[in-house]
Each structure stands twice: as structure tokens, then as C-alpha cells.
C-alpha positions as CSV (number, residue, x, y, z in Angstrom):
1,M,-9.8,-187.6,234.5
2,S,-11.4,-190.4,235.6
3,F,-10.3,-193.1,238.0
4,S,-12.0,-196.2,237.1
5,P,-10.5,-199.2,238.1
6,L,-10.2,-200.1,234.2
7,K,-7.8,-202.9,232.2
8,I,-6.9,-202.0,229.0
9,I,-5.5,-204.0,226.6
10,I,-3.5,-203.0,223.9
11,V,-2.5,-205.0,220.8
12,G,0.9,-203.7,219.0
13,G,2.7,-200.7,219.5
14,V,4.4,-198.5,217.2
15,A,2.6,-195.4,216.1
16,G,-1.4,-196.4,216.9
17,G,-0.7,-198.4,219.8
18,A,2.0,-196.7,221.7
19,S,0.0,-193.3,221.1
20,A,-3.3,-195.4,222.3
21,A,-1.1,-196.5,225.5
22,T,0.2,-193.4,226.8
23,R,-2.4,-191.4,226.1
24,A,-5.0,-193.5,227.9
25,R,-2.2,-193.3,231.2
26,R,-2.4,-189.8,230.6
27,C,-6.1,-189.3,230.8
28,N,-6.6,-192.2,234.0
29,E,-3.6,-192.7,236.4
30,H,-5.3,-195.6,237.9
31,A,-5.8,-198.0,235.1
32,E,-4.4,-201.0,234.1
33,I,-2.9,-201.1,230.9
34,I,-1.0,-203.7,229.4
35,L,0.8,-203.2,225.9
36,L,1.6,-206.3,223.8
37,E,4.1,-206.3,221.0
38,K,5.3,-209.8,218.9
39,D,8.6,-207.9,218.0
40,E,11.2,-206.4,219.8
41,F,10.5,-202.8,219.5
42,V,7.2,-201.1,221.1
43,S,7.6,-198.1,219.9
44,F,10.0,-196.8,216.4
45,A,9.5,-194.5,213.9
46,N,8.8,-196.8,210.7
47,C,9.1,-193.7,208.0
48,G,12.7,-193.1,209.3
49,M,14.0,-196.7,208.7
50,P,15.0,-196.2,204.7
51,Y,17.2,-193.1,205.8
52,H,19.1,-195.5,208.2
53,I,19.4,-198.1,205.8
54,G,21.3,-195.3,203.3
55,G,23.2,-193.6,206.3
56,E,20.7,-190.3,206.0
57,I,20.0,-190.9,209.8
58,P,23.4,-192.6,211.1
59,E,22.2,-193.9,214.7
60,R,20.1,-196.5,214.8
61,G,18.6,-195.4,218.6
62,K,17.2,-192.3,217.3
63,L,14.6,-194.6,215.8
64,L,13.5,-196.2,219.1
65,V,11.1,-193.5,219.8
66,A,9.8,-195.0,223.1
67,T,11.9,-197.9,224.7
68,K,10.0,-200.5,226.7
69,E,11.9,-199.3,229.8
70,L,10.8,-195.6,229.1
71,L,7.2,-196.6,228.7
72,E,6.9,-199.4,231.6
73,R,9.0,-195.9,233.6
74,R,7.3,-193.2,232.6
75,F,4.1,-194.1,232.1
76,K,3.1,-197.4,234.2
77,L,2.8,-199.2,231.2
78,D,2.8,-202.9,231.7
79,V,5.1,-203.6,228.4
80,R,5.0,-207.3,226.8
81,T,7.6,-207.4,223.8
82,R,7.6,-210.7,221.7
83,S,4.0,-211.1,223.0
84,E,1.3,-212.5,220.3
85,A,-2.4,-212.0,220.4
86,V,-3.6,-215.3,218.9
87,Q,-7.1,-215.0,220.0
88,I,-9.8,-212.8,221.3
89,D,-12.6,-214.5,223.7
90,R,-15.3,-211.5,223.2
91,K,-18.1,-213.7,225.6
92,S,-15.6,-213.7,228.4
93,K,-13.9,-210.5,227.4
94,E,-10.3,-212.6,227.3
95,V,-7.1,-212.2,225.2
96,I,-5.1,-215.0,224.7
97,V,-1.7,-214.5,224.2
98,R,1.5,-216.6,223.0
99,Q,5.2,-215.6,224.3
100,L,7.0,-215.7,221.2
101,I,10.2,-216.9,223.3
102,D,8.8,-220.5,224.4
103,G,5.6,-220.8,222.9
104,H,4.2,-220.6,226.1
105,E,-0.1,-219.7,225.6
106,Y,-1.8,-217.9,228.6
107,R,-5.4,-215.9,229.0
108,L,-5.1,-212.1,229.8
109,A,-8.5,-210.6,230.9
110,Y,-9.6,-207.0,229.8
111,D,-12.3,-204.1,230.2
112,K,-10.9,-202.3,226.8
113,L,-9.6,-203.8,223.9
114,I,-7.6,-201.6,221.1
115,L,-6.4,-203.6,218.5
116,S,-3.4,-201.5,216.4
117,P,-1.7,-204.7,214.4
118,G,-0.6,-202.7,211.5
119,A,-0.1,-204.4,208.1
120,A,2.2,-206.6,206.7
121,P,4.4,-205.9,203.5
122,F,2.5,-207.9,200.3
123,V,5.0,-211.0,199.6
124,P,4.3,-212.4,196.2
125,N,3.8,-216.2,196.0
126,I,6.3,-216.5,192.8
127,E,10.0,-218.6,192.7
128,G,13.0,-217.2,194.6
129,V,10.7,-214.9,197.0
130,H,12.3,-216.6,200.0
131,A,16.3,-216.6,199.0
132,E,18.6,-214.9,200.6
133,G,18.9,-211.0,199.7
134,V,15.0,-210.7,199.2
135,Y,13.4,-208.4,201.2
136,T,10.7,-206.3,203.3
137,L,10.5,-203.3,205.1
138,R,8.7,-203.7,208.4
139,N,10.2,-203.5,211.3
140,I,13.7,-202.6,213.0
141,A,14.5,-206.4,212.4
142,D,13.9,-206.3,208.6
143,M,16.3,-202.9,208.6
144,D,19.1,-204.3,210.2
145,R,19.2,-207.1,208.1
146,I,19.0,-204.5,204.9
147,R,21.5,-202.1,206.4
148,D,24.1,-205.2,206.9
149,A,23.5,-205.8,203.8
150,V,24.4,-203.4,201.9
151,E,26.9,-202.0,204.4
152,T,29.1,-205.4,204.5
153,G,28.6,-206.2,200.7
154,A,28.2,-209.7,201.7
155,L,25.7,-210.9,199.2
156,G,27.9,-209.7,196.1
157,T,27.5,-206.8,193.7
158,K,26.7,-203.7,194.4
159,E,23.5,-203.9,192.3
160,A,20.1,-203.5,193.5
161,I,16.4,-203.9,192.7
162,V,13.3,-202.2,194.1
163,I,9.8,-204.0,193.4
164,G,7.2,-201.3,193.6
165,G,7.2,-197.3,193.0
166,G,5.5,-196.3,196.0
167,F,6.5,-194.7,198.8
168,I,8.8,-197.0,200.8
169,G,10.2,-198.2,197.1
170,L,11.0,-194.7,195.9
171,E,12.5,-194.0,199.5
172,M,14.8,-197.5,199.2
173,V,15.8,-196.4,195.7
174,E,17.3,-193.2,196.8
175,Q,18.9,-194.7,199.5
176,L,20.3,-197.7,197.7
177,V,21.9,-195.3,195.4
178,A,23.4,-193.1,197.9
179,R,25.2,-196.4,199.7
180,G,26.6,-196.6,195.8
181,F,24.3,-199.0,194.6
182,T,23.5,-199.1,190.7
183,T,19.7,-199.5,191.4
184,S,17.0,-200.6,188.7
185,L,13.4,-200.0,190.0
186,A,10.8,-201.8,188.3
187,E,6.4,-200.7,188.7
188,L,3.8,-202.7,187.5
189,L,1.7,-199.9,186.5
190,P,3.0,-197.6,183.9
191,Q,3.3,-195.0,186.7
192,V,5.5,-194.4,190.1
193,L,2.9,-193.1,192.6
194,P,0.0,-194.7,191.4
195,P,-2.2,-192.8,193.7
196,M,-1.2,-189.5,191.8
197,D,-1.9,-188.7,188.2
198,P,-0.3,-189.3,185.5
199,E,1.5,-186.3,184.2
200,M,2.5,-185.1,187.6
201,V,5.0,-187.5,188.4
202,V,6.8,-187.1,185.1
203,P,9.2,-185.2,186.5
204,L,10.1,-188.3,189.2
205,H,10.6,-190.1,186.2
206,D,13.0,-187.4,184.7
207,E,14.6,-187.5,188.1
208,L,14.9,-191.0,189.2
209,R,16.8,-191.7,185.1
210,H,19.2,-188.6,185.7
211,Q,20.1,-190.0,189.3
212,G,20.7,-193.4,186.8
213,V,18.3,-195.4,187.7
214,Q,17.1,-198.1,185.5
215,L,13.1,-197.7,185.6
216,T,10.9,-200.0,184.4
217,L,7.1,-199.2,184.3
218,G,4.5,-201.3,182.6
219,D,6.3,-204.6,183.7
220,G,5.7,-207.0,186.7
221,I,8.1,-209.1,188.9
222,K,7.5,-212.8,187.7
223,K,10.3,-214.6,189.5
224,I,13.6,-214.3,191.2
225,A,16.6,-215.7,190.0
226,V,19.0,-217.5,192.3
227,D,22.3,-219.3,192.1
228,S,23.4,-222.1,193.6
229,A,24.0,-221.1,197.1
230,G,20.3,-219.9,197.4
231,H,21.3,-216.3,196.7
232,V,19.9,-213.7,194.4
233,T,21.2,-212.8,191.2
234,G,18.6,-210.8,189.3
235,V,14.8,-210.5,189.0
236,E,13.0,-211.1,185.7
237,L,9.9,-209.3,185.0
238,Q,6.9,-210.5,183.1
239,S,8.1,-209.1,179.6
240,G,10.7,-211.4,179.5
241,K,13.7,-208.3,181.0
242,V,16.0,-209.5,183.3
243,L,17.4,-207.0,185.6
244,P,20.6,-208.1,187.7
245,G,21.1,-207.5,191.5
246,S,21.7,-209.6,194.5
247,V,19.9,-207.5,196.9
248,V,15.7,-207.0,195.8
249,I,13.5,-204.9,197.9
250,L,10.0,-206.1,197.5
251,G,7.9,-202.5,198.3
252,M,4.3,-203.8,197.0
253,G,2.1,-201.9,199.4
254,V,0.3,-203.8,202.7
255,R,-1.9,-205.9,203.4
256,P,-4.1,-205.1,206.6
257,N,-3.5,-207.6,209.4
258,T,-7.0,-208.3,210.3
259,K,-6.8,-212.0,211.3
260,L,-7.3,-211.3,214.6
261,A,-10.4,-209.4,214.3
262,V,-12.2,-211.3,211.6
263,D,-11.7,-214.3,213.6
264,A,-13.5,-212.4,217.0
265,G,-16.2,-211.4,214.9
266,L,-15.5,-208.0,214.2
267,T,-16.9,-206.3,210.7
268,L,-14.7,-205.5,208.4
269,G,-15.5,-202.0,206.3
270,K,-15.4,-202.4,202.0
271,T,-11.8,-201.6,201.7
272,G,-10.8,-204.4,204.1
273,G,-10.2,-202.7,207.3
274,I,-11.6,-202.9,211.1
275,A,-14.9,-201.1,211.0
276,T,-14.9,-198.2,213.5
277,N,-17.2,-195.4,214.4
278,S,-16.0,-191.5,215.3
279,S,-14.9,-193.5,218.5
280,L,-12.7,-196.0,217.0
281,Q,-15.0,-198.8,218.7
282,T,-16.2,-201.7,216.1
283,N,-18.8,-203.2,216.5
284,D,-18.2,-204.4,220.0
285,P,-18.0,-201.4,222.0
286,D,-14.7,-202.7,224.1
287,I,-13.2,-203.2,221.4
288,Y,-11.2,-200.6,220.0
289,A,-8.9,-200.6,215.9
290,V,-6.5,-198.0,215.3
291,G,-3.8,-197.7,212.4
292,D,-2.9,-199.3,209.2
293,A,-5.3,-202.4,209.7
294,C,-8.6,-199.6,210.2
295,E,-10.5,-197.8,208.2
296,Y,-11.4,-194.1,208.6
297,V,-13.5,-191.4,207.0
298,Y,-11.8,-190.4,204.1
299,A,-13.1,-186.6,203.7
300,P,-13.4,-185.9,199.9
301,T,-16.1,-188.9,199.5
302,G,-17.3,-189.3,203.1
303,E,-16.5,-193.1,202.7
304,Q,-15.1,-195.1,205.2
305,M,-11.5,-196.4,204.0
306,R,-7.9,-198.0,204.9
307,I,-5.5,-195.0,204.8
308,A,-2.5,-196.5,205.8
309,L,0.1,-193.4,206.8
310,A,1.6,-192.7,210.0
311,G,-0.4,-189.3,211.3
312,P,-3.7,-190.3,211.1
313,A,-2.5,-194.2,213.2
314,N,-1.1,-191.6,215.8
315,R,-4.3,-189.3,216.1
316,A,-6.6,-192.3,216.0
317,G,-4.7,-194.2,218.8
318,R,-4.8,-191.0,221.0
319,L,-8.4,-190.6,220.8
320,A,-9.0,-194.7,221.1
321,G,-6.7,-194.7,224.2
322,E,-8.9,-191.4,225.7
323,H,-12.2,-193.1,225.3
324,A,-10.9,-196.6,226.4
325,A,-9.9,-194.6,229.4
326,T,-12.3,-192.0,230.1
327,G,-15.4,-192.9,228.0
328,Q,-15.3,-189.9,225.8
329,C,-13.6,-188.2,223.6
330,F,-13.9,-185.5,220.6
331,P,-14.9,-187.7,217.1
332,T,-12.4,-188.8,214.8
333,A,-11.6,-186.2,212.2
334,P,-12.1,-187.3,208.3
335,V,-8.8,-187.9,207.3
336,M,-7.4,-186.4,203.4
337,G,-4.5,-189.4,202.9
338,T,-2.3,-186.2,202.8
339,A,1.3,-188.0,201.9
340,V,4.8,-186.8,200.6
341,V,7.9,-188.0,199.5
342,R,11.1,-186.6,198.8
343,V,12.6,-188.4,195.3
344,F,16.2,-187.2,195.0
345,E,16.3,-183.6,194.3
346,Q,12.2,-183.9,193.5
347,T,9.6,-183.7,195.9
348,A,6.0,-185.1,195.4
349,A,2.8,-184.9,197.7
350,M,-1.0,-185.2,197.6
351,T,-4.0,-184.3,199.7
352,G,-7.7,-185.7,198.6
353,L,-8.6,-186.6,195.4
354,S,-6.8,-186.8,192.5
355,A,-8.4,-186.9,188.8
356,K,-8.5,-190.7,188.5
357,A,-9.8,-191.5,191.8
358,A,-12.1,-188.6,191.4
359,S,-13.3,-190.6,187.8
360,R,-13.0,-193.9,189.6
361,S,-15.8,-192.7,192.4
362,G,-18.2,-190.6,190.2
363,I,-17.2,-187.8,191.8
364,K,-18.1,-184.7,189.3
365,F,-14.7,-181.8,189.0
366,R,-12.9,-179.5,187.5
367,S,-9.0,-179.1,187.9
368,V,-6.3,-176.6,187.1
369,T,-2.5,-176.8,186.7
370,I,-0.3,-174.0,187.6
371,I,3.8,-173.8,187.2
372,A,4.9,-171.5,189.6
373,G,7.8,-170.4,191.3
374,Q,8.2,-171.6,195.2
375,H,9.0,-168.7,195.6
376,A,10.1,-165.1,193.9
377,G,11.8,-165.3,191.0
378,Y,14.3,-162.7,191.4
379,F,15.6,-164.4,194.7
380,P,18.2,-166.7,193.9
381,G,17.6,-170.7,193.5
382,A,13.9,-170.3,192.3
383,S,12.7,-173.4,191.4
384,P,9.4,-174.3,189.9
385,I,6.3,-176.5,191.7
386,T,3.8,-178.1,189.3
387,L,0.3,-177.5,191.8
388,K,-2.6,-179.9,190.3
389,L,-6.0,-178.3,192.2
390,L,-9.2,-180.5,192.1
391,Y,-12.5,-178.8,192.8
392,C,-16.0,-179.3,192.3
393,P,-17.8,-177.6,189.7
394,E,-21.1,-176.7,191.4
395,S,-19.8,-175.6,195.0
396,G,-16.2,-174.7,194.2
397,R,-15.1,-177.0,197.5
398,V,-12.0,-177.8,197.3
399,L,-11.5,-181.5,196.5
400,G,-7.8,-182.1,196.3
401,A,-4.5,-181.0,195.3
402,Q,-1.3,-182.5,194.1
403,A,2.7,-181.2,193.4
404,T,5.8,-182.2,192.6
405,G,9.3,-179.6,192.5
406,K,12.5,-179.5,193.9
407,D,11.1,-177.3,197.5
408,G,8.7,-175.7,199.0
409,V,6.1,-178.9,197.7
410,D,5.0,-180.1,201.6
411,K,4.3,-176.2,202.6
412,R,1.2,-175.7,199.4
413,I,0.4,-179.4,200.2
414,D,-0.4,-178.3,203.6
415,V,-2.1,-175.3,203.4
416,I,-4.5,-177.0,200.9
417,A,-5.1,-180.1,203.3
418,T,-5.9,-177.5,206.4
419,A,-8.3,-175.2,203.7
420,M,-10.1,-178.6,203.1
421,A,-10.5,-179.5,206.7
422,F,-12.8,-176.3,207.0
423,K,-14.5,-177.5,204.0
424,A,-12.7,-174.5,201.6
425,T,-13.5,-173.5,198.7
426,I,-11.8,-172.1,195.9
427,R,-12.3,-168.7,196.3
428,D,-11.5,-168.8,200.4
429,L,-8.1,-170.3,198.8
430,T,-7.4,-166.9,196.7
431,G,-7.6,-165.3,200.1
432,L,-5.8,-167.1,202.2
433,D,-3.2,-164.5,204.0
434,L,0.1,-166.4,203.3
435,S,3.5,-165.5,204.5
436,Y,5.3,-163.5,202.2
437,A,9.1,-162.5,201.8
438,P,11.4,-162.9,198.7
439,P,13.3,-166.5,200.3
440,Y,10.4,-168.2,201.1
441,G,7.0,-167.5,198.6
442,S,5.9,-164.9,196.1
443,A,2.7,-162.2,196.9
444,K,1.0,-164.5,194.3
445,D,1.4,-167.8,196.4
446,P,1.3,-170.8,193.8
447,V,-2.0,-171.8,195.9
448,H,-3.3,-168.6,195.3
449,Q,-2.2,-168.8,191.7
450,A,-4.0,-172.2,191.4
451,A,-7.0,-170.9,192.8
452,F,-7.1,-167.5,190.7
453,T,-7.3,-169.9,187.8
454,A,-9.9,-172.4,189.2
455,C,-12.1,-169.2,189.6
456,N,-11.4,-167.8,186.3
457,Q,-12.3,-171.4,185.1
458,M,-15.4,-171.5,187.4
459,D,-17.0,-168.3,186.7
460,G,-16.0,-168.4,183.0
461,L,-13.6,-166.1,182.5
462,G,-10.9,-167.7,181.2
463,D,-11.5,-172.0,180.5
464,V,-8.6,-174.4,180.5
465,L,-8.1,-177.5,178.4
466,D,-6.8,-180.6,179.8
467,A,-2.9,-180.6,178.8
468,D,-3.7,-184.3,176.8
469,A,-6.5,-183.5,175.0
470,D,-6.8,-183.8,171.2
471,L,-5.9,-180.9,169.6
472,S,-7.1,-181.9,166.2
473,G,-10.2,-179.8,165.2
474,Y,-8.2,-176.9,167.4
475,Q,-6.9,-173.8,165.4
476,V,-3.9,-173.9,168.0
477,I,-1.4,-170.5,169.0
478,D,1.4,-170.4,170.1
479,V,2.2,-167.5,172.1
480,R,6.1,-168.2,172.7
481,T,8.7,-166.9,171.3
482,A,10.5,-168.7,167.7
483,A,13.4,-169.5,170.1
484,E,11.2,-170.8,173.1
485,I,9.0,-173.2,170.8
486,A,12.2,-174.2,168.8
487,K,13.5,-175.7,171.6
488,A,10.4,-177.7,173.1
489,P,8.1,-177.8,170.4
490,L,4.2,-178.4,171.6
491,T,3.8,-182.1,171.9
492,G,1.6,-183.7,169.7
493,C,0.9,-180.9,167.6
494,D,1.9,-180.7,163.9
495,S,-0.4,-177.8,162.9
496,F,-0.5,-174.5,164.9
497,V,0.2,-170.9,163.9
498,A,3.2,-169.3,165.9
499,I,2.4,-165.3,167.2
500,P,4.0,-164.1,170.4
501,V,2.0,-163.0,172.9
502,D,3.2,-159.5,172.7
503,E,2.2,-159.1,168.8
504,L,-1.1,-160.8,169.4
505,R,-3.1,-157.5,169.2
506,L,-1.7,-156.4,166.1
507,R,-1.5,-160.2,163.8
508,L,-5.4,-160.9,164.5
509,Q,-6.1,-161.2,160.9
510,E,-3.8,-163.6,160.7
511,L,-6.6,-166.0,162.8
512,D,-10.0,-167.0,162.4
513,S,-12.3,-165.9,164.7
514,S,-15.2,-168.3,164.1
515,R,-12.8,-171.7,164.9
516,P,-12.8,-173.2,168.8
517,T,-9.4,-172.1,169.7
518,V,-6.6,-173.6,171.6
519,V,-3.6,-171.0,173.0
520,S,-0.4,-172.5,174.6
521,C,2.6,-171.4,175.9
522,G,5.2,-172.1,178.3
523,V,3.5,-173.2,181.8
524,G,-0.1,-171.2,181.1
525,I,0.5,-167.5,182.4
526,R,0.8,-166.1,179.0
527,G,-1.6,-168.0,177.1
528,H,-4.4,-166.6,180.1
529,V,-3.1,-163.0,178.8
530,A,-3.5,-164.1,174.8
531,Q,-6.8,-166.0,175.3
532,Q,-8.5,-162.4,177.4
533,I,-7.3,-160.9,174.3
534,L,-8.9,-163.2,171.9
535,V,-12.2,-163.5,173.7
536,Q,-12.1,-159.8,174.2
537,H,-12.1,-159.2,170.3
538,G,-14.5,-161.6,169.3
539,F,-13.2,-164.7,169.5
540,T,-16.0,-167.2,170.5
541,K,-14.4,-170.2,171.4
542,V,-11.2,-169.5,173.3
543,V,-9.7,-172.3,175.4
544,N,-6.0,-172.2,177.5
545,L,-3.7,-175.4,177.1
546,S,-3.7,-176.4,181.1
547,G,0.0,-176.2,181.9
548,G,1.1,-174.3,178.3
549,A,3.8,-176.6,176.9
550,T,5.8,-178.2,179.7
551,L,2.6,-180.0,181.1
552,R,1.3,-181.4,177.5
553,R,5.0,-182.8,177.2
554,R,4.6,-184.6,180.5
555,A,1.3,-185.4,179.8
556,V,1.3,-186.7,176.5
557,Q,4.2,-188.7,177.4
């Protein structure tokens, strides 16, 4: 522990700044630590705000992680709320602070400076965007305004519009529906959760529509309609489509608050965040940066990038606070971008690279997708998880995973994220000793099943074909029962041979063993059995349709 008479200034609270301040104090009891926060509340659970708006977290005070008074009493911090750092004078090592209550400015000297300015919601420059009833969700004051509006109904109709299908947008849709609002969701891209691969989010689209949400994809906002009193009446999209509503939530992503850093001559990285080293130091070693405004090493690529998530911000703040207070800390661990969101009865989660992100980065990959129960199928309440696993075709190293389902999705993605942190391969995943009891899982967990499938693919024991592939030119064999095929025909396939897998060995003479062949079933399991039968009876090229008819319906859709 160090007892140096340091003066540490921290700009911004919430996740990164508050973590930095408390860790700095625990490591150095004698340092002077001043925490500047321009808002009223210094440390709050911003990820919980949608759930308070919807009433799922009824007590507002539960979101106040640490009050100003607690931080001052327990950690001997000098907490200055409604105080904005407006300029950094690196030469004199001073911060110019503006008191937002009266506009008074003063200079504050520092030995070490930690920047945690966060990010601001993106607000488009369009007609009507400042009308009453238009909201973004960044802080407690925003949350209070939205909750008051939806509780009192002061803005008129119980119709709401959410613009943007990212994490915040989806959470707000869910909570507005819970409040009894007829809710519309519009997303500029052709899918919600743009970081995920398109076929993986189709269950979310289905769930949103099932819950009565009017979902519009591939159509961005053009303007906001306003009445003569200045109240929102609806949104016009770029297509000309009009969505009615008296509440509009803009969930169109965030932009890092980097002006303070840029004005001070600090270096930005390729993705627009403040560049840092493994100790969170900027190009000025006495200035650190953490949270949504800085860049971290993204593990799957090794490159620096912005990752606006609370987990990395908290961990980075802790390390920056320790280094500022003691001059040393363990290196910051690379970040996977692991994230999860609940959408009514569905959950979606991801870690590492998606297929489209890997393609954009020019990274070679292969992928498999399995659909398996989240626990033993014979135990009541079993429901399917769709799990997509990406890996390096040469080394087998796991590059990323995505999953959707009703239950158990977070568990599987967390297991894979943990394995990725230790540079695991798909073969490592096959040997994981995961807990099993019928209410919780299966002896062959979905993680195992995805890894088994990937190993079969890598080892040449069972290649798979992408679910959205063009099937023309293939001999397509559907090995489901006639009843299954009638209920859910194979999407985008006009010509196929229907032979149930249990009859396949007896009907091989009906097939051409020299033709490239695709086998398909419901989710891929029977397809793999059929594939092995055909290969071992002399069929030259046989692939199993990834995820079977179920995943193909989503992918082609």
C-alpha cells in the first residue's frame, strides 16, 4: 500500500469513475481524492433504469448504488455534484471546473487525473426532435421524466414509439408494453440487435410481434410530428409510414464524450474513443481514461475499440484507480463484448465475434449452429436454445458465440466467454465439466453439442452448410416424418426427396450417390445421423443443413 500525498481528480461517476474513486481510496488512505460529477447523482445503476420506468423495480432508491453522503462518509471522498470539468490544462496540471448551479468556475490542481465522461445518447437533427414527449435515457433525471410521463398519462394517448432496436430500445419496448402502452418499434437496419447475426434475432422479431409490438425494420426516422401545443403526435419514417404516439424514446446508440480529452490534446483511437494502454493511461501518463469514452483491447481481434458496456467500465475504473493511487496494477484484460438482453419471454446474448463482424474484419472463421434444450427434455418446462459458435478453421480457437432462447442463454454465453478468456479451442469446450441435473441442464449441454458439431466439421466427420445457402444444384433429402414436413416445409426448397431417417438405409437405391447432397431435419441432429449413413454407404459429398428446417426458416426470412 502507498501513503503518498497524492491528489487524484476523477471526472465523472457512475460505473467507471465511482469504481476508480473507491479503489483508489482502498489502496491509498492518505491521498486526496476529488470526484466531479456534472449530474445530481454520482453513482447509479443506469442499466436498471428501464425496469424502474416499467415498474419492475418499484423503488427508485434501489438504483442509487452509492450516494454522495455514503462516498464521503465511508471513503473520505470529496464528491462535488453539479460540477463539470470544462478544460484540462496539462501544462499546469489543473482542471477548470464549472459549478452548474451558479456558473462559477475555478481551477483544481491534480497529480493524477482519471477521465470517466461516459457517452451521450445520439439525437438526430430532425424536425420535432425537441418537442414535449421526446426522450432519451441517460441519467436519473431522464428516467424520472419518462416515468412521470408514462405513469400520469399527461401526454395524452397510451401509444409509444421507440426508435432503435438496440439494447436500450428493446428494454424500453418491453417496459412500455408492461405499462399498458400500444408500442411501436422502428429500426433503420433490417434486424434488431445489429451486433448479432440476422438469423439469430428472428425469435426476437417473432416475440415482439407476439407481444403486440408494431415492428418496422429497415426504415429510419425522418421527422417527429408535433401538434400546435408542442406535443408529440407521432413519427414519420423515411418510407413515409407514420407511427402514432404521444411518447417517443430515442434509442439510437451513443456517442463518446471525448471533447474534454480532445481539447487537452489526448489521443483518440480508430473507433473514436480515448486511446489507453494496459494501465488505462492515455498519451499523458498522469491522465487515465475509463468507461464508454475510452477504447479497450477487443480480445477476438487484438485491436483497440470502444465497447460501451457497464462491466468493462467497472473493471477498468478499478484498475485505473489502483494505478493512480499506487503506480501499479495488473494489466487490463482484453474485453469480449459479452452482453445479454431480455425481450419479454426471450433472451439474447453474445460474446466475441459474430459472423458479419468477422467478415468485416477479414478474419477467417467457420461456424456451427445447434438448437438444443436448455435442460433435460423429459423434465417439465424444457425449451430450446439456439447457439451459434464461431471458431478459427486452422487452430480451432473459439472466436465468438451467440444464443437466443427462453431460459439458460446467459449461462451458456458466460461459459463460452470464460473459456475464450483462456484462449480455449472448440476441443477444449467438448471437455468442459459442466454441472448437470435435469432441472438445470443435460448430460450433453448445448455448449458441448455446439463444440461436438464444430469438431466434427473441423475434423471432416460432418460438414455443415449455412442455413441460408442456395440449395439449387444439390440433391436435398429431408429426413423428417411426413407430418413434420407438411407442418413446416423446408423454406426455399422446391425439390427434395423425403425419406425419414429411420428408413434411410432401406431406401438408398432411391438416391444418386454421386451428386452433392444436403440432408435436413428439424434442427440438425437427425441430419447428422443421416449424413453419416450416406457417407459410409459411398455418397461422395454430403453436408448437413445447419440448424435444419428451423434455422433455415429464420435465415431465409
